C-alpha positions in Angstrom: -15.6 5.0 -7.1 -16.3 2.9 -4.0 -14.0 -0.1 -4.1 -14.3 -3.0 -1.7 -11.3 -3.1 0.6 -10.7 -6.8 0.3 -10.4 -6.4 -3.4 -8.6 -3.0 -3.6 -6.3 -1.7 -0.8 -2.7 -0.6 0.0 -1.2 -1.3 3.4 2.1 -0.8 5.1 3.5 -3.2 7.8 6.8 -3.3 9.6 8.6 -6.5 10.4 12.2 -6.9 11.6 13.4 -3.4 10.5 11.8 -3.8 7.0 8.7 -2.0 5.7 6.4 -4.0 3.5 3.7 -2.5 1.2 0.9 -4.9 0.4 -1.1 -3.8 -2.7 -4.4 -5.6 -3.4 -5.6 -4.9 -6.9 -8.8 -6.6 -8.0 -8.1 -9.4 -5.5 -4.5 -9.9 -6.7 -1.9 -9.4 -3.9 1.6 -8.1 -4.4 4.2 -7.2 -1.7 7.2 -4.9 -2.0 9.9 -4.5 0.7 11.6 -1.2 1.6 14.5 -0.3 4.0 12.9 2.9 5.1 9.4 3.9 6.2 9.6 7.1 4.1 10.2 5.1 0.9 7.5 2.6 1.8 5.0 5.4 2.5 5.9 7.3 -0.7 5.4 4.1 -2.8 2.1 3.3 -1.0 0.7 6.7 -1.6 1.6 6.5 -5.3 -0.1 3.1 -5.5 -3.2 4.5 -3.8 -3.3 7.4 -6.3 -2.9 5.0 -9.2 -5.7 2.8 -7.9 -8.0 5.7 -7.3 -8.2 5.1 -3.6 -9.4 8.1 -1.7 -7.0 9.0 1.1 -3.2 8.8 1.4 -1.7 6.7 4.1 -0.6 8.5 7.3 1.2 5.6 8.8 
């Protein structure tokens, strides 16, 4: 399924030693904070799989 990125995406950003995962699901945005990049990446990849997005995050 080809989903529009502004409606369906998962992103990781780092700010002040915290890692934030932004999940955009059918235009609804949710953000979860993590203390480690590994935890954020694992959560983001699970969310990408759940949403049926093609590639895991490498960041």
